[in-house]
Each structure stands twice: as C-alpha cells, then as structure tokens.
VMD Tcl script that builds the backbone (N, CA, C; Angstrom):
set m [mol new atoms 234]
animate dup $m
set s [atomselect $m all]
$s set {name element resname resid chain x y z} {
  {N N UNK 1 A 93.610 131.902 101.158}
  {CA C UNK 1 A 94.299 131.794 99.872}
  {C C UNK 1 A 95.011 130.464 99.793}
  {N N UNK 2 A 95.260 130.007 98.582}
  {CA C UNK 2 A 95.961 128.744 98.407}
  {C C UNK 2 A 97.268 128.976 97.677}
  {N N UNK 3 A 98.177 128.047 97.839}
  {CA C UNK 3 A 99.467 128.094 97.158}
  {C C UNK 3 A 99.281 127.455 95.788}
  {N N UNK 4 A 99.656 128.155 94.724}
  {CA C UNK 4 A 99.370 127.721 93.362}
  {C C UNK 4 A 100.428 126.808 92.766}
  {N N UNK 5 A 101.603 126.730 93.348}
  {CA C UNK 5 A 102.650 125.894 92.767}
  {C C UNK 5 A 102.605 124.491 93.348}
  {N N UNK 6 A 103.214 123.559 92.612}
  {CA C UNK 6 A 103.305 122.192 93.093}
  {C C UNK 6 A 104.070 122.138 94.406}
  {N N UNK 7 A 103.623 121.310 95.318}
  {CA C UNK 7 A 104.304 121.105 96.595}
  {C C UNK 7 A 104.517 119.614 96.805}
  {N N UNK 8 A 105.636 119.272 97.400}
  {CA C UNK 8 A 105.930 117.894 97.757}
  {C C UNK 8 A 105.813 117.762 99.263}
  {N N UNK 9 A 104.975 116.840 99.710}
  {CA C UNK 9 A 104.775 116.591 101.133}
  {C C UNK 9 A 105.267 115.182 101.431}
  {N N UNK 10 A 106.250 115.081 102.310}
  {CA C UNK 10 A 106.812 113.776 102.661}
  {C C UNK 10 A 106.567 113.547 104.145}
  {N N UNK 11 A 105.917 112.447 104.474}
  {CA C UNK 11 A 105.658 112.089 105.861}
  {C C UNK 11 A 106.100 110.654 106.095}
  {N N UNK 12 A 106.090 110.257 107.348}
  {CA C UNK 12 A 106.439 108.889 107.718}
  {C C UNK 12 A 105.247 108.189 108.351}
  {N N UNK 13 A 105.075 106.928 108.018}
  {CA C UNK 13 A 103.927 106.182 108.540}
  {C C UNK 13 A 103.982 105.999 110.053}
  {N N UNK 14 A 105.172 106.061 110.641}
  {CA C UNK 14 A 105.324 105.875 112.083}
  {C C UNK 14 A 105.602 107.192 112.815}
  {N N UNK 15 A 105.312 108.301 112.160}
  {CA C UNK 15 A 105.503 109.621 112.765}
  {C C UNK 15 A 104.362 109.875 113.743}
  {N N UNK 16 A 104.689 109.859 115.025}
  {CA C UNK 16 A 103.689 110.110 116.058}
  {C C UNK 16 A 103.808 111.510 116.654}
  {N N UNK 17 A 104.698 112.334 116.094}
  {CA C UNK 17 A 104.896 113.706 116.569}
  {C C UNK 17 A 104.049 114.684 115.754}
  {N N UNK 18 A 104.033 114.489 114.443}
  {CA C UNK 18 A 103.276 115.375 113.564}
  {C C UNK 18 A 101.791 115.324 113.912}
  {N N UNK 19 A 101.159 116.475 113.910}
  {CA C UNK 19 A 99.727 116.554 114.161}
  {C C UNK 19 A 98.998 116.252 112.849}
  {N N UNK 20 A 98.561 115.015 112.686}
  {CA C UNK 20 A 97.934 114.582 111.427}
  {C C UNK 20 A 96.612 115.294 111.171}
  {N N UNK 21 A 95.887 115.631 112.222}
  {CA C UNK 21 A 94.627 116.344 112.037}
  {C C UNK 21 A 94.880 117.704 111.397}
  {N N UNK 22 A 95.871 118.440 111.899}
  {CA C UNK 22 A 96.216 119.740 111.317}
  {C C UNK 22 A 96.773 119.585 109.908}
  {N N UNK 23 A 97.585 118.558 109.700}
  {CA C UNK 23 A 98.138 118.281 108.375}
  {C C UNK 23 A 96.994 118.112 107.368}
  {N N UNK 24 A 96.068 117.231 107.685}
  {CA C UNK 24 A 94.946 116.959 106.780}
  {C C UNK 24 A 94.081 118.205 106.572}
  {N N UNK 25 A 93.854 118.938 107.645}
  {CA C UNK 25 A 93.008 120.138 107.572}
  {C C UNK 25 A 93.623 121.194 106.653}
  {N N UNK 26 A 94.939 121.317 106.673}
  {CA C UNK 26 A 95.606 122.366 105.913}
  {C C UNK 26 A 95.936 121.982 104.475}
  {N N UNK 27 A 95.653 120.751 104.078}
  {CA C UNK 27 A 95.863 120.362 102.680}
  {C C UNK 27 A 95.031 121.218 101.735}
  {N N UNK 28 A 93.911 121.718 102.210}
  {CA C UNK 28 A 93.050 122.549 101.369}
  {C C UNK 28 A 93.719 123.866 100.980}
  {N N UNK 29 A 94.815 124.245 101.653}
  {CA C UNK 29 A 95.540 125.467 101.316}
  {C C UNK 29 A 96.431 125.287 100.095}
  {N N UNK 30 A 96.624 124.044 99.691}
  {CA C UNK 30 A 97.473 123.738 98.536}
  {C C UNK 30 A 96.597 123.353 97.355}
  {N N UNK 31 A 96.808 124.009 96.236}
  {CA C UNK 31 A 96.011 123.663 95.063}
  {C C UNK 31 A 96.584 122.451 94.342}
  {N N UNK 32 A 97.899 122.310 94.366}
  {CA C UNK 32 A 98.566 121.181 93.713}
  {C C UNK 32 A 99.641 120.637 94.641}
  {N N UNK 33 A 99.545 119.364 94.957}
  {CA C UNK 33 A 100.571 118.770 95.810}
  {C C UNK 33 A 100.676 117.280 95.543}
  {N N UNK 34 A 101.830 116.754 95.917}
  {CA C UNK 34 A 102.059 115.315 95.884}
  {C C UNK 34 A 102.447 114.912 97.311}
  {N N UNK 35 A 101.677 114.032 97.910}
  {CA C UNK 35 A 101.958 113.547 99.264}
  {C C UNK 35 A 102.467 112.119 99.171}
  {N N UNK 36 A 103.647 111.913 99.726}
  {CA C UNK 36 A 104.233 110.581 99.764}
  {C C UNK 36 A 104.534 110.244 101.217}
  {N N UNK 37 A 104.008 109.116 101.665}
  {CA C UNK 37 A 104.278 108.647 103.025}
  {C C UNK 37 A 105.279 107.501 102.936}
  {N N UNK 38 A 106.382 107.652 103.646}
  {CA C UNK 38 A 107.417 106.623 103.657}
  {C C UNK 38 A 107.047 105.587 104.711}
  {N N UNK 39 A 106.819 104.377 104.261}
  {CA C UNK 39 A 106.432 103.281 105.152}
  {C C UNK 39 A 107.574 102.969 106.120}
  {N N UNK 40 A 107.251 102.934 107.409}
  {CA C UNK 40 A 108.225 102.594 108.440}
  {C C UNK 40 A 109.042 103.763 108.960}
  {N N UNK 41 A 108.881 104.939 108.352}
  {CA C UNK 41 A 109.647 106.121 108.759}
  {C C UNK 41 A 108.961 106.827 109.923}
  {N N UNK 42 A 109.766 107.459 110.769}
  {CA C UNK 42 A 109.207 108.220 111.883}
  {C C UNK 42 A 109.636 109.683 111.793}
  {N N UNK 43 A 109.182 110.488 112.729}
  {CA C UNK 43 A 109.474 111.924 112.748}
  {C C UNK 43 A 110.969 112.177 112.949}
  {N N UNK 44 A 111.556 111.474 113.902}
  {CA C UNK 44 A 112.966 111.691 114.242}
  {C C UNK 44 A 113.897 111.373 113.087}
  {N N UNK 45 A 113.491 110.477 112.210}
  {CA C UNK 45 A 114.329 110.073 111.091}
  {C C UNK 45 A 114.476 111.117 110.007}
  {N N UNK 46 A 113.699 112.199 110.084}
  {CA C UNK 46 A 113.869 113.283 109.119}
  {C C UNK 46 A 115.051 114.169 109.504}
  {N N UNK 47 A 115.620 113.950 110.676}
  {CA C UNK 47 A 116.817 114.647 111.125}
  {C C UNK 47 A 117.779 113.641 111.713}
  {N N UNK 48 A 118.907 114.098 112.185}
  {CA C UNK 48 A 119.910 113.215 112.778}
  {C C UNK 48 A 120.145 113.557 114.243}
  {N N UNK 49 A 119.071 113.841 114.955}
  {CA C UNK 49 A 119.196 114.253 116.360}
  {C C UNK 49 A 118.815 113.156 117.340}
  {N N UNK 50 A 118.561 111.955 116.853}
  {CA C UNK 50 A 118.188 110.850 117.730}
  {C C UNK 50 A 116.690 110.768 117.924}
  {N N UNK 51 A 116.280 109.775 118.677}
  {CA C UNK 51 A 114.852 109.526 118.896}
  {C C UNK 51 A 114.229 110.634 119.733}
  {N N UNK 52 A 113.050 111.076 119.322}
  {CA C UNK 52 A 112.298 112.105 120.041}
  {C C UNK 52 A 111.226 111.414 120.872}
  {N N UNK 53 A 111.111 111.809 122.136}
  {CA C UNK 53 A 110.100 111.225 123.018}
  {C C UNK 53 A 108.722 111.311 122.389}
  {N N UNK 54 A 107.980 110.213 122.442}
  {CA C UNK 54 A 106.632 110.167 121.916}
  {C C UNK 54 A 106.537 109.749 120.466}
  {N N UNK 55 A 107.681 109.626 119.801}
  {CA C UNK 55 A 107.691 109.257 118.392}
  {C C UNK 55 A 107.543 107.755 118.233}
  {N N UNK 56 A 107.116 107.329 117.065}
  {CA C UNK 56 A 107.023 105.906 116.752}
  {C C UNK 56 A 108.396 105.334 116.434}
  {N N UNK 57 A 108.452 104.049 116.252}
  {CA C UNK 57 A 109.700 103.357 115.947}
  {C C UNK 57 A 110.051 103.534 114.470}
  {N N UNK 58 A 111.313 103.811 114.206}
  {CA C UNK 58 A 111.792 103.898 112.832}
  {C C UNK 58 A 112.171 102.488 112.388}
  {N N UNK 59 A 111.391 101.918 111.498}
  {CA C UNK 59 A 111.592 100.541 111.057}
  {C C UNK 59 A 112.543 100.423 109.879}
  {N N UNK 60 A 112.939 101.553 109.283}
  {CA C UNK 60 A 113.800 101.495 108.093}
  {C C UNK 60 A 115.186 102.079 108.338}
  {N N UNK 61 A 115.420 102.663 109.492}
  {CA C UNK 61 A 116.720 103.254 109.810}
  {C C UNK 61 A 116.817 104.683 109.301}
  {N N UNK 62 A 117.511 105.505 110.048}
  {CA C UNK 62 A 117.626 106.926 109.718}
  {C C UNK 62 A 118.320 107.143 108.375}
  {N N UNK 63 A 119.414 106.441 108.118}
  {CA C UNK 63 A 120.142 106.627 106.857}
  {C C UNK 63 A 119.260 106.235 105.678}
  {N N UNK 64 A 118.567 105.123 105.770}
  {CA C UNK 64 A 117.661 104.718 104.689}
  {C C UNK 64 A 116.549 105.737 104.497}
  {N N UNK 65 A 116.026 106.263 105.595}
  {CA C UNK 65 A 114.967 107.265 105.498}
  {C C UNK 65 A 115.495 108.521 104.822}
  {N N UNK 66 A 116.663 108.983 105.232}
  {CA C UNK 66 A 117.257 110.177 104.632}
  {C C UNK 66 A 117.504 109.965 103.133}
  {N N UNK 67 A 118.002 108.793 102.760}
  {CA C UNK 67 A 118.242 108.498 101.344}
  {C C UNK 67 A 116.940 108.494 100.549}
  {N N UNK 68 A 115.887 107.975 101.132}
  {CA C UNK 68 A 114.581 107.961 100.471}
  {C C UNK 68 A 114.062 109.385 100.275}
  {N N UNK 69 A 114.236 110.239 101.271}
  {CA C UNK 69 A 113.818 111.637 101.161}
  {C C UNK 69 A 114.584 112.320 100.024}
  {N N UNK 70 A 115.886 112.105 99.962}
  {CA C UNK 70 A 116.704 112.691 98.890}
  {C C UNK 70 A 116.209 112.216 97.530}
  {N N UNK 71 A 115.962 110.921 97.410}
  {CA C UNK 71 A 115.470 110.348 96.157}
  {C C UNK 71 A 114.133 110.976 95.753}
  {N N UNK 72 A 113.226 111.123 96.707}
  {CA C UNK 72 A 111.919 111.710 96.417}
  {C C UNK 72 A 112.018 113.170 95.989}
  {N N UNK 73 A 112.896 113.932 96.652}
  {CA C UNK 73 A 113.062 115.342 96.299}
  {C C UNK 73 A 113.678 115.479 94.909}
  {N N UNK 74 A 114.713 114.692 94.620}
  {CA C UNK 74 A 115.343 114.763 93.302}
  {C C UNK 74 A 114.355 114.376 92.205}
  {N N UNK 75 A 113.558 113.362 92.454}
  {CA C UNK 75 A 112.549 112.959 91.484}
  {C C UNK 75 A 111.527 114.082 91.266}
  {N N UNK 76 A 111.150 114.756 92.328}
  {CA C UNK 76 A 110.155 115.820 92.259}
  {C C UNK 76 A 110.662 117.017 91.460}
  {N N UNK 77 A 111.919 117.413 91.688}
  {CA C UNK 77 A 112.435 118.620 91.007}
  {C C UNK 77 A 112.896 118.334 89.582}
  {N N UNK 78 A 113.087 117.074 89.265}
  {CA C UNK 78 A 113.476 116.735 87.893}
  {C C UNK 78 A 112.243 116.481 87.120}
}
mol reanalyze $m
mol bondsrecalc $m
mol representation Tube
mol addrep $m
C-alpha cells in the first residue's frame, strides 16, 4: 500500500549514515512527496548530539542546517 498524503523528505548531501538504497527503494510507497536534499548537510546535523561515527562532514554547521530544516517544514505546511 502507499501513503496518499503529501510527504516532505529532507536529507543531507553529506549524510553517510542513512541507507540511500533503502531510501530510494521505499519511495515507491509514497504516492505524493517532495524530496529536498540540503547541500553540505550531514546526518548528525539533524540533531544536536554531536558528530556520529561514519558520518560525512557538515559543511554548513548544525545551527544553519537546523534553521534550513525549520524553513523547509514551515514552507511545506503553509
């Protein structure tokens, strides 16, 4: 079955933790979605817990990444 409502998917270009193969494979479960990849963002920058082993470098800074996520979510729900 697929999810019928709009979904917002936010990823980071330097996220080396997320399983991109599974991400891409499961896109077919969504009938409507908007995927936005934040250039220079990594997995750890979606939280404030510090760098996670194996992750890519955050080139935009955690605060900038968090602000971009907030901006994208507000734009999506408005």
